[in-house]
C-alpha positions in Angstrom: 0.0 0.0 0.0 0.8 3.6 -0.1 2.2 5.6 2.9 1.0 9.1 2.4 3.0 11.7 4.4 2.0 15.0 2.7 -1.0 16.0 4.6 0.2 19.5 4.9 0.0 19.6 1.0 -3.5 18.0 0.9 -5.7 15.9 3.3 -7.0 12.7 1.8 -10.7 12.3 1.5 -12.5 9.3 3.1 -14.8 7.1 1.0 -17.7 8.0 3.3 -17.5 11.7 2.4 -17.9 10.9 -1.3 -20.8 8.5 -0.7 -22.6 11.1 1.5 -22.0 13.9 -1.1 -23.1 11.6 -4.1 -26.2 10.4 -2.3 -27.1 14.0 -1.7 -26.8 14.9 -5.4 -28.8 11.8 -6.3 -31.5 12.8 -4.1 -31.8 16.5 -4.6 -31.7 18.9 -7.5 -29.5 22.0 -6.9 -30.1 24.8 -9.4 -28.2 28.1 -9.8 -28.5 30.1 -6.4 -29.0 33.3 -8.4 -32.4 32.0 -9.9 -35.7 32.1 -8.0 -37.1 28.6 -8.7 -37.5 25.8 -6.2 -34.1 23.9 -7.0 -32.3 27.3 -6.8 -33.9 28.3 -3.5 -32.8 25.0 -2.1 -29.1 25.7 -3.3 -29.2 29.2 -1.8 -30.6 28.0 1.5 -28.1 25.1 1.7 -25.1 27.5 1.0 -26.2 29.7 3.8 -26.5 26.7 6.2 -22.9 25.8 5.2 -21.7 29.3 6.0 -23.2 28.9 9.6 -21.5 25.5 9.8 -18.1 27.1 9.0 -18.6 29.8 11.5 -19.5 27.2 14.1 -16.4 25.1 13.3 -14.3 28.2 14.2 -16.3 29.0 17.4 -17.8 32.3 16.1 -21.1 33.6 14.8 -22.4 35.7 11.8 -22.6 38.8 14.2 -18.8 38.7 14.3 -17.6 37.3 10.9 -18.7 37.0 7.3 -17.7 34.1 5.1 -16.7 35.0 1.5 -16.1 31.9 -0.6 -13.2 31.9 -3.0 -11.3 29.5 -5.1 -8.8 28.9 -2.4 -6.6 30.5 0.2 -4.4 32.3 -2.4 -7.5 33.9 -4.0 -8.6 34.9 -0.4 -5.2 36.6 0.1 -5.5 38.4 -3.2 -8.9 39.7 -2.4 -7.6 41.2 0.9 -4.7 42.8 -1.0 -7.1 44.4 -3.5 -9.8 45.4 -1.0 -7.9 46.6 1.9 -8.3 50.5 2.4 -4.6 51.3 1.8 -3.4 55.0 2.1 -0.5 55.5 -0.4 2.6 57.5 -0.1 2.4 61.2 -1.0 -0.9 62.0 0.7 -1.4 64.5 3.6 -2.2 61.5 5.9 0.6 59.1 7.0 0.8 56.3 4.6 -0.1 52.6 5.1 2.3 49.8 5.6 2.1 46.1 4.7 4.2 44.0 7.1 4.6 40.2 6.8 6.6 37.5 8.6 9.3 36.3 6.5 8.2 32.7 7.4 5.2 33.1 5.1 3.8 31.4 2.1 4.5 32.8 -1.4 0.9 33.8 -1.7 1.2 36.2 1.3 4.5 37.6 0.1 2.9 38.2 -3.2 0.6 40.9 -1.7 3.5 43.2 -2.0 3.1 43.2 -5.7 -0.4 44.7 -5.3 0.8 47.1 -2.6 3.7 48.3 -4.6 1.3 49.2 -7.6 -0.7 51.3 -5.0 2.5 53.1 -3.8 2.4 51.3 -0.4 5.4 50.1 1.3 5.9 46.5 2.3 8.2 45.6 5.2 9.3 42.0 5.9 9.6 41.0 9.6 11.7 38.1 10.9 10.1 36.0 13.5 12.6 37.1 16.1 12.0 40.8 15.4 8.4 40.7 16.2 9.1 39.7 19.7 11.2 42.9 20.1 8.5 45.1 18.6 7.4 46.2 22.1 10.2 48.7 22.0 8.4 50.3 19.1 5.7 51.8 21.3 4.5 55.2 20.0 4.2 58.4 21.9 0.8 59.2 23.3 0.1 62.0 20.8 0.6 59.7 17.8 -1.6 56.9 19.2 -4.9 58.4 17.7 -3.8 58.1 14.1 -6.2 56.1 12.0 -4.1 55.1 9.1 -4.8 51.5 8.4 -1.8 49.1 8.3 -1.9 45.3 7.7 0.3 42.7 9.4 0.2 39.2 8.2 1.6 36.0 9.8 0.9 32.2 9.7 -0.8 30.5 12.6 1.5 27.6 11.6 4.5 27.5 9.4 3.9 25.3 6.3 7.7 24.9 6.3 8.5 23.6 9.8 5.2 23.3 11.6 6.2 26.0 14.1 3.0 27.5 15.7 3.2 31.3 16.2 1.3 32.7 19.2 -2.3 33.6 18.5 -1.9 36.1 21.2 -0.1 38.3 18.7 -3.5 39.1 17.1 -4.7 41.0 20.2 -1.2 42.3 21.1 -0.8 43.9 17.7 -4.3 45.3 17.4 -4.2 46.8 20.9 -0.7 48.5 20.2 1.2 46.3 22.7 3.3 45.1 19.7 4.2 47.2 16.7 5.7 45.5 13.6 7.3 48.9 12.6 7.4 52.2 14.5 4.7 54.1 12.7 1.4 55.8 13.7 -1.8 54.2 12.8 -4.3 51.4 13.4 -3.1 47.8 12.8 -5.2 45.0 11.3 -4.1 41.4 11.4 -4.2 38.8 8.6 -3.9 35.3 10.0 -2.9 32.8 7.4 -4.6 29.8 8.8 -4.4 27.4 5.8 -1.8 25.1 7.4 -3.0 25.5 10.9 -6.6 24.5 10.6 -6.0 21.2 8.9 -4.9 19.7 12.3 -5.7 22.2 15.0 -8.8 24.0 16.4 -9.0 27.7 15.9 -11.3 29.7 18.3 -12.2 33.0 16.6 -14.3 33.9 19.6 -10.9 34.2 21.5 -8.5 35.2 18.8 -10.3 37.8 16.6 -8.1 38.3 13.6 -9.5 40.6 11.0 -8.9 38.3 8.0 -8.6 34.6 8.0 -8.0 32.9 4.6 -8.4 29.1 4.3 -8.5 26.2 1.8 -11.0 23.4 2.4 -9.0 20.6 0.7 -6.3 21.1 3.5 -9.0 20.0 6.0 -11.1 17.4 4.1 -9.2 16.4 1.0 -12.3 17.3 -1.1 -13.6 19.3 -2.7 -10.4 21.2 -4.2 -10.5 24.6 -5.7 -12.7 26.0 -2.9 -11.7 28.2 -0.1 -13.0 31.2 2.0 -12.0 34.5 3.5 -13.4 35.0 6.9 -13.7 38.7 7.5 -14.3 40.4 10.9 -17.5 42.4 10.5 -15.8 45.4 12.1 -13.4 46.1 9.1 -15.9 44.7 6.4 -17.4 48.2 5.8 -14.0 49.7 5.1 -13.2 47.2 2.3 -13.1 48.7 -1.3 -14.2 47.0 -4.4 -13.8 48.1 -8.0 -14.9 45.3 -10.2 -18.5 44.1 -10.0 -19.5 40.7 -11.3 -22.8 38.9 -11.6 -24.8 38.6 -8.3 -23.0 41.5 -6.6 -25.2 44.4 -7.7 -28.4 45.6 -6.2 -28.7 47.8 -9.4 -26.5 49.2 -12.0 -26.9 50.9 -15.5 -25.2 49.6 -18.6 -25.4 53.1 -20.3 -24.2 55.2 -17.5 -21.7 55.0 -14.6 -24.1 53.9 -11.9 -23.7 50.8 -9.7 -25.1 50.1 -6.2 -23.7 47.1 -4.4 -25.5 44.4 -2.5 -25.8 45.0 1.2 -24.5 41.6 2.1 -20.6 41.7 2.4 -20.5 38.1 1.1 -22.6 38.8 -1.9 -20.8 42.0 -2.7 -17.4 40.1 -3.0 -18.5 36.7 -4.5 -18.3 37.7 -8.1 -20.4 35.5 -10.4 -22.0 32.1 -9.3 -20.1 30.4 -6.5 -19.0 26.8 -6.9 -22.3 25.7 -5.3 -22.0 22.0 -5.5 -18.6 22.1 -3.8 -19.9 24.3 -1.2 -22.6 21.7 -0.5 -19.8 19.0 -0.2 -18.4 20.9 2.6 -21.5 20.1 4.9 -20.7 16.4 4.4 -17.0 17.2 5.2 -17.8 18.6 8.5 -20.3 15.7 9.3 -17.7 13.0 8.4 -14.8 14.7 10.1 -16.8 15.0 13.4 -18.1 11.3 13.1 -14.5 9.9 12.4 -12.5 12.0 14.8 -14.7 13.5 17.5 -13.3 17.0 16.6 -10.3 19.1 15.9 -8.8 18.9 19.5 -8.5 15.1 19.1 -7.0 15.5 15.7 -4.5 17.9 17.1 -3.4 15.5 19.9 -3.4 12.4 17.4 -1.2 14.1 14.9 1.2 15.6 17.2 1.7 12.2 19.0 2.8 10.8 15.6 5.1 13.6 14.9 6.7 13.7 18.4 7.3 10.0 18.1 8.8 10.3 14.6 10.9 13.3 15.6 12.2 11.5 18.7 13.4 8.5 16.7 14.6 10.4 13.7 16.7 12.8 15.6 18.4 9.8 17.5 19.6 8.0 14.4 23.3 7.9 14.0 25.9 6.4 11.8 28.5 4.0 13.2 30.9 7.0 13.4 28.4 9.0 15.6 27.3 11.4 12.8 23.7 12.1 12.6 21.5 10.6 9.8 19.4 13.7 9.4 19.4 17.4 10.0 16.0 18.5 11.3 14.9 22.1 10.7 12.7 23.0 13.7 12.2 25.8 16.1 10.9 23.5 18.8 11.7 20.2 20.4 8.3 18.7 19.6 7.3 18.7 23.3 4.2 20.8 23.1 1.3 20.6 20.5 0.5 24.2 21.2 3.7 25.5 19.6 4.5 22.7 17.2 2.2 21.1 14.4 2.5 17.7 12.9 5.2 18.7 10.3 8.8 17.4 10.3 11.3 19.1 7.9 14.8 17.8 7.3 17.6 16.8 5.1 19.2 13.4 5.0 23.0 13.5 5.6 25.7 11.0 4.7 28.4 9.7 7.1 30.5 12.8 6.5 27.7 15.2 7.3 27.2 16.1 3.6 23.6 16.6 2.6 22.0 14.1 0.3 19.8 16.0 -2.3 16.0 16.0 -1.6 15.5 14.7 -5.1 17.4 11.6 -4.5 15.5 11.0 -1.1 12.2 11.5 -2.9 13.2 8.9 -5.6 14.1 6.3 -2.9 10.9 7.2 -0.9 8.9 6.3 -4.1 10.5 3.0 -4.2 9.0 2.2 -0.8 5.6 3.8 -1.8 6.1 6.6 0.6 4.8 9.9 -0.6 6.8 13.0 0.8 7.1 16.6 -0.3 10.3 18.1 -1.3 11.7 21.7 -2.1 11.1 24.9 -0.4 7.3 24.4 -0.1 6.4 27.9 -1.5 8.1 29.3 1.5 11.5 30.8 0.5 11.8 32.9 3.7 11.7 30.0 6.1 14.0 28.0 3.6 16.5 30.7 3.7 16.3 30.9 7.6 16.7 27.2 8.2 19.1 26.1 5.5 21.3 29.2 5.6 20.6 30.3 2.1 21.5 34.0 1.4 19.8 36.3 -1.0 22.8 36.2 -3.2 22.7 32.4 -3.0 19.1 32.5 -4.3 20.0 34.6 -7.3 23.2 32.5 -8.1 21.1 29.4 -7.9 18.6 30.9 -10.4 21.5 31.7 -12.7 22.6 28.1 -12.3 19.3 26.9 -13.7 17.5 26.2 -10.4 13.9 27.4 -10.1 11.1 26.8 -7.6 9.7 23.4 -7.9 12.4 21.7 -10.0 14.6 18.7 -8.9 18.0 20.6 -8.8 18.5 19.8 -5.1 22.2 20.7 -4.7 24.1 23.7 -6.2 27.9 23.6 -5.4 27.2 20.9 -2.9 24.8 23.1 -0.9 21.0 22.2 -0.6 18.4 24.3 -2.4 15.7 22.8 -0.4 14.7 19.9 2.0 12.2 17.0 2.7 9.0 17.5 4.5 6.7 14.8 6.1 3.4 15.7 7.7 0.6 13.9 9.4 -3.2 14.2 9.1 -6.2 12.8 11.0 -6.2 9.5 9.1 -2.3 9.0 9.5 -1.5 5.8 11.6 1.4 4.7 13.8 2.1 2.2 11.0 2.7 5.2 8.7 5.3 6.6 11.1 7.0 3.1 11.4 7.1 2.6 7.6 8.9 6.0 7.2 11.5 5.3 10.0 12.2 1.8 8.7 12.8 3.4 5.2 15.3 5.9 6.6 17.0 3.0 8.5 17.0 0.7 5.6 18.4 3.2 3.0 20.9 4.8 5.2 22.2 2.4 7.9 23.9 -0.9 7.5 23.3 -3.7 9.9 26.4 -2.9 11.9 25.1 0.7 12.3 21.9 -0.3 13.9 22.8 -3.1 16.0 24.3 -1.0 18.9 23.4 2.6 18.7 19.9 2.0 17.5 18.8 -1.1 19.1 16.5 0.5 21.4 14.9 2.7 18.8 14.4 -0.3 16.4 12.7 -2.2 19.3 10.4 0.8 19.7 9.5 0.6 15.9 8.1 -2.8 16.4 6.5 -2.6 19.9 5.6 0.9 20.8 2.2 2.2 20.0 0.5 5.6 20.2 -0.6 6.3 23.7 -4.1 5.4 24.6 -5.3 9.0 24.9 -4.4 9.6 21.4 -6.9 8.0 19.2 -6.1 6.5 15.9 -8.6 7.0 13.1 -7.0 4.6 10.7 -9.6 1.9 10.8 -12.6 4.2 11.5 -13.4 4.6 7.8 -12.0 3.1 4.6 -10.1 5.6 2.5 -11.1 6.0 -1.1 -9.2 3.3 -2.9 -5.8 4.2 -4.5 -4.8 2.2 -7.5 -1.6 0.1 -7.0 0.0 -2.7 -8.9 0.0 -6.3 -8.0 3.2 -7.9 -9.0 1.6 -11.4 -8.9 -0.4 -10.6 -11.9 2.6 -10.1 -14.1 3.6 -12.6 -16.7 6.9 -13.6 -18.0 7.4 -12.4 -21.6 10.2 -11.6 -24.0 10.7 -7.8 -23.9 13.0 -7.3 -26.8 12.4 -8.2 -30.5 15.4 -8.0 -32.7 15.4 -7.2 -36.4 17.8 -6.1 -39.2 17.0 -3.5 -41.9 18.8 -4.1 -45.0 19.1 -0.5 -46.1 22.1 1.2 -47.5 22.4 4.7 -49.2 24.1 4.8 -52.6 27.9 4.7 -52.1 28.3 8.2 -53.7 25.7 9.6 -51.3 27.5 7.9 -48.4 30.8 9.2 -49.4 29.4 12.8 -49.7 27.9 12.5 -46.1 31.3 11.2 -44.8 33.2 14.0 -46.5 30.6 16.6 -45.1 31.2 15.2 -41.6 35.0 15.2 -42.0 34.9 18.9 -42.7 33.4 19.5 -39.2 36.5 17.9 -37.6 35.9 14.3 -36.8 37.9 13.2 -33.8 39.1 9.7 -33.4 39.7 7.1 -30.6 41.6 7.7 -27.4 45.4 7.5 -27.5 46.6 4.0 -26.4 43.1 2.7 -26.0 40.7 0.5 -27.9 38.1 1.8 -30.3 34.7 2.6 -29.0 31.9 0.8 -30.9 28.1 0.6 -30.9 27.0 -2.8 -29.6 23.2 -2.4 -29.4 20.4 -0.2 -30.9 17.0 -0.1 -29.4 14.0 1.8 -30.2 10.7 2.0 -28.2 7.9 2.6 -30.6 5.3 3.0 -27.9 6.5 5.0 -24.9 7.2 2.9 -21.8 6.5 -0.5 -23.7 9.2 -3.0 -24.5 12.3 -2.3 -26.6 12.6 -3.3 -30.3 16.2 -4.2 -31.0 17.7 -3.6 -34.5 21.2 -3.8 -36.0 20.6 -1.0 -38.3 18.0 1.7 -38.4 17.1 4.9 -40.2 17.3 8.2 -38.4 14.8 10.8 -38.8 14.4 14.4 -37.6 13.2 13.4 -34.1 15.7 10.6 -33.5 15.4 6.8 -34.5 12.6 6.5 -36.9 9.3 5.7 -35.1 10.9 5.8 -31.6 8.4 6.9 -29.1 5.7 8.0 -31.7 3.0 6.3 -29.7 1.9 6.3 -26.1 -0.7 4.8 -23.9 -3.1 7.2 -22.0 -5.6 6.5 -19.4 -9.3 7.4 -19.5 -8.4 11.1 -18.7 -5.9 11.2 -21.6 -2.9 11.4 -19.2 0.1 9.4 -20.3 0.8 6.0 -18.6 4.3 4.9 -17.9 5.8 1.9 -16.0 5.7 4.0 -12.9 2.0 3.6 -12.8 1.7 0.4 -14.8 4.8 -1.9 -14.9 2.9 -4.4 -17.2 3.5 -2.0 -20.1 7.0 -3.5 -20.3 5.3 -6.8 -21.4 3.8 -5.3 -24.4 6.2 -5.9 -27.4 5.9 -3.6 -30.4 7.8 -4.3 -33.6 8.2 -2.2 -36.7 7.9 -3.7 -40.3 9.2 -1.1 -42.6 8.3 -3.1 -45.8 4.7 -3.6 -44.9 4.5 -0.2 -43.1 2.9 -1.6 -40.0 3.7 -1.9 -36.3 2.9 -5.3 -34.8 2.1 -5.3 -31.1 2.2 -8.7 -29.2 1.7 -9.6 -25.5 1.5 -13.0 -23.8 -2.1 -14.3 -23.8 -3.1 -11.7 -26.5 -3.6 -12.1 -30.2 -1.1 -9.9 -32.1 -2.6 -6.6 -33.4 -1.1 -4.2 -36.1 -1.3 -0.5 -36.5 -0.4 1.2 -39.7 2.7 3.4 -39.9 0.9 5.6 -42.3 -0.4 8.8 -40.3 -4.1 9.0 -40.3 -4.9 12.2 -42.0 -8.4 11.5 -42.7 -11.4 13.4 -41.3 -11.9 10.7 -38.7 -8.7 11.5 -37.0 -9.3 13.4 -33.9 -6.6 15.7 -33.0 -6.1 16.3 -29.3 -3.4 18.0 -27.0 -1.5 15.9 -24.5 1.4 16.5 -22.2 4.7 14.8 -22.0 7.0 16.1 -19.1 5.2 19.4 -19.1 5.7 19.8 -22.9 2.4 20.2 -24.9 2.1 17.7 -27.9 -0.5 17.2 -30.5 -1.7 13.6 -30.9 -4.5 11.5 -32.5 -6.2 8.6 -31.3 -5.4 5.2 -32.9 -9.0 3.8 -32.7 -11.4 1.6 -30.7 -9.7 -1.7 -31.7 -6.2 -1.1 -30.4 -7.8 0.7 -27.3 -9.8 -2.5 -26.5 -6.6 -4.5 -26.9 -4.7 -2.4 -24.3 -7.6 -2.1 -22.0 -8.1 -5.9 -21.8 -4.4 -6.6 -21.4 -3.9 -3.9 -18.7 -7.1 -4.4 -17.0 -8.0 -0.8 -17.0 -9.6 1.6 -19.6 -6.9 3.2 -21.8 -6.2 4.2 -25.3 -3.2 4.4 -27.8 -2.5 7.7 -29.3 0.1 8.8 -31.8 2.0 12.1 -32.1 0.6 14.2 -35.0 2.8 15.5 -37.7 1.3 18.9 -37.0 3.4 19.0 -33.8 6.6 17.8 -35.3 8.0 21.3 -34.1 8.0 20.2 -30.5 11.6 21.5 -29.8 14.4 21.1 -27.4 14.5 24.1 -25.0 18.3 24.7 -24.8 20.5 26.1 -27.5 23.3 23.6 -27.6 26.8 24.5 -29.0 27.6 23.0 -32.3 23.9 22.5 -33.3 21.6 24.9 -35.0 18.9 26.8 -33.2 16.9 24.8 -30.8 13.8 25.6 -32.7 15.1 23.3 -35.5 15.6 20.2 -33.2 12.3 18.3 -33.0 11.2 15.8 -30.4 8.9 12.8 -30.3 7.3 11.6 -27.1 10.5 11.4 -25.3 11.0 13.0 -21.8 14.3 14.9 -22.3 16.2 14.4 -25.6 16.1 12.5 -28.9 18.6 9.8 -27.8 19.9 8.0 -24.7 23.4 6.4 -24.6 24.8 4.0 -22.1 28.2 2.4 -21.9 28.7 -1.3 -21.3 31.8 -0.7 -19.2 29.7 1.5 -16.9 27.1 -1.2 -16.7 29.7 -3.7 -15.7 30.9 -1.6 -12.8 27.5 -1.0 -11.6 26.7 -4.7 -12.0 29.4 -5.5 -9.4 27.7 -3.2 -6.8 24.3 -4.6 -7.5 25.3 -8.3 -7.4 27.0 -7.8 -4.1 23.9 -6.2 -2.5 21.5 -8.7 -4.1 23.9 -11.6 -3.1 22.9 -13.3 -6.4 24.2 -13.3 -10.0 22.9 -10.7 -12.3 22.8 -11.0 -16.2 24.5 -8.1 -18.1 21.6 -8.2 -20.7 18.9 -7.8 -18.0 20.7 -4.7 -16.6 21.0 -3.1 -20.0 17.3 -3.5 -20.7 16.4 -1.9 -17.4 18.2 1.3 -18.5 16.2 1.6 -21.7 18.8 3.2 -23.9 18.7 3.9 -27.7 22.4 3.4 -28.2 24.5 1.0 -26.3 28.3 1.4 -26.6 31.5 -0.4 -25.5 34.2 2.0 -24.3 37.4 1.1 -22.5 36.6 3.1 -19.4 33.5 3.1 -17.2 31.7 6.4 -17.1 34.1 8.2 -19.6 31.0 9.0 -21.6 30.2 11.6 -18.9 33.3 13.7 -20.1 32.2 13.9 -23.7 30.9 17.1 -25.3 30.0 15.6 -28.6 30.3 12.3 -30.5 30.2 11.2 -34.1 28.9 7.8 -35.1 29.3 7.1 -38.9 27.8 10.0 -40.8 25.9 11.2 -37.7 27.2 13.9 -35.3 25.5 14.2 -31.9 25.7 16.8 -29.1 25.7 15.6 -25.5 23.2 17.6 -23.6 23.5 16.2 -20.1 23.3 13.1 -17.9 20.2 11.1 -17.4 18.9 11.2 -13.9 17.3 7.9 -13.2 14.0 7.1 -11.6 12.3 4.0 -10.2 11.7 2.5 -13.6 15.1 0.9 -13.5 13.8 -1.2 -10.6 11.4 -2.9 -12.9 12.5 -6.2 -14.7 11.9 -5.5 -18.3 11.0 -9.2 -18.9 8.7 -9.8 -16.0 7.4 -6.5 -14.7 8.5 -7.2 -11.2 9.8 -4.5 -9.0 13.1 -4.5 -7.0 13.9 -1.3 -5.3 17.5 -2.4 -4.8 18.6 -1.4 -8.2 18.0 2.4 -7.7 19.4 2.2 -4.2 22.5 0.5 -5.6 22.9 3.1 -8.3 22.7 5.9 -5.7 25.3 4.3 -3.5 27.6 3.6 -6.4 27.4 7.1 -7.9 27.8 8.9 -4.6 24.3 9.9 -3.8 23.3 10.7 -7.4 21.3 8.6 -9.7 22.7 9.6 -13.0 23.5 6.9 -15.6 23.8 7.5 -19.3 23.8 10.6 -21.4 21.2 12.4 -23.4 22.1 13.2 -27.1 20.7 15.5 -29.7 21.3 15.2 -33.4 20.6 17.6 -36.3 20.6 15.4 -39.5 22.7 16.5 -42.3 21.1 18.0 -45.3 20.7 15.0 -47.6 18.2 13.5 -50.0 18.6 10.0 -48.2 17.9 9.3 -44.5 20.9 8.8 -42.3 21.3 5.4 -40.7 22.7 4.2 -37.3 24.3 0.7 -37.4 25.7 -1.8 -34.7 29.5 -2.0 -35.0 29.9 1.6 -36.0 32.9 3.5 -34.5 32.2 6.2 -31.9 34.3 9.2 -32.1 34.0 11.3 -29.1 35.2 15.0 -28.2 35.9 15.9 -24.7 34.1 18.7 -22.8 37.2 20.7 -22.7 36.9 21.0 -26.5 40.0 19.1 -26.9 39.7 16.4 -29.5 40.7 12.8 -28.3 44.1 12.0 -29.9 44.1 9.4 -32.8 45.6 6.0 -32.2 49.0 5.0 -33.0 49.9 3.5 -36.5 49.7 -0.1 -35.0 46.0 0.4 -34.0 43.0 0.1 -36.1 41.7 3.3 -37.6 38.2 4.4 -36.8 35.9 3.8 -39.6 33.2 6.1 -41.0 
């Protein structure tokens, strides 16, 4: 099963919530609440009931707060920024200030973009500085100023789980604390999105002026729905310029006349609210109360899990005494009033060096553990805890790192971290599974026998204290698809063929001459020639390889390589990560008959024409491959039924349309023409992937030792799913190449291939073994790079280029120094 540890990112919804909601929709008709018919009146009344239910949940009433529904917490924050009664610089009155805690979500910091456009200054405040703000008390004569200022801080840090004092709300509003020393009246925006997912919030006691929330953080469903809770004392001061449907009491189309609705909620809810999602909230509250008994119990339960995990995790040591993890926290996890159920950390090696979060995430995926990595849309906290300077952020950007990518280390320093978080449906077994994963991947048996014996004993015997209820068995979660290895069948994953095609000798000579003019390097001095040993193409993305000895090269790489892909019922690309049985599907290309034949054990073969379907019946649709948009068309019901039957789930086969052959590589690469001329098929990164047999052999030793069983070299080659396999004298020397030539073809090296869990899948059986990725990481010094990506711009020729087994590989080193030719006694490299 799956161990889900990203509850701070989103809660998971229980099956009973969906059932209650769908039963409601089956039994009632809900119309647009802006209409006056019976079904619309039912909708309006139900929405109003949900508003009261939300207020009740936060221990307040409609006399004190108004609920404004939004698309989420971010939209609620943007609404505050646009509607707050700011006083800009340059007026007779003192100007407003927007102050925010640096440990804030991006969506809070982004308010300064709006305030800047209004000529209002924004002031970041570090957490330690707010505690010193009592010294900013104003003289008595300045305390009557009414200029509005806004201070925003999170009730709970989404980075570390630190809970900031709710007492700050009253202290700042009363003038006891002053974020900056300036006359005026302070209002407080409490970012409660992270906090309310696992803790009770009493607005009767802690009366913030604005409280933005997202409901999926609490219930898991519905998504895309949030709210802004507005204190009614400031509501009349809010400004609004745009007016949408449902917000006007009256207006004129031909004159500048508009009179808003009296209700604050109706005035700010432009257009029709997401009324069915709002109705789902009622069932969310019902189910949450039924399963858990309330937010206080959720708070105690989730904190118990976090406290236990923190205690064991912080005690883990290597044999040399070095810690296994570095935890980023402001507390010691001893009090649920100051610490939420979030643990943020980086994994270290024996020497104290950080192991990149991307590598940890890949390893966790092998154990079906879902964590969150990066900076979590909280750059301020990331900088504070990881010691990243402003200059570092800018340098990292120049080095190619952007928020949300997998560049985890720059110059050996971390760009982010790993976060785990617990929710009301988390169990003690989830904590155990995570801790066992850390122990299994970082500590050897000798490490764990002595220093960790007591901790490991706890992992198998200790339970959550009796006063902390577990909700794991109270209700079934909505089922999450996973793969049963026992269903997999053995099948040959590679078909081999030879294409007897040769260009006329005159044409071949002209091609070789053209290549020689671009300075063809030869083999390394004193070494053996480097040759191509295998060529594979993968006509259907993530399906089995089709091995050839010679094959034409097109504008997108090997002809027909990854021209097709399998998608699920939602049109999303399926890979072996989600469906390992794809490797048991064997496509082969017959160039003479112009068909692709698809075979699998227990299935009748089926063929697909290589001719592109350009008729009227071809439905062109857009799909995405690794964030790149591609145009595709469906290959028909027959092949869709074949794949659906074999995989046991609805799916379809689609093919890239020639209309989108201009999907291009995004980098301009030295030695090649503009990137816009380099076309990609349905590959993830580049046109070709090359691996070296010598590198495979070195890795084979590491994996065989860990598996304690022999390993066939061919099996390992298939796992890495390369297009070109070469045999070079030295292992990993391919990583030092800037470009290579093979026959008449010249390739640019565009970078290393960072491996994922697909290498853990046996390409002949579909069975998983997580040892392969772990061994690769250990062998490569915490990285999972193996193989290099190549791009090729075919020469201008009336004949297609061809790639052949046995061809000489002629590399150029990254330093732009050509490798020296062999001595006269050695065999010359052939074209």
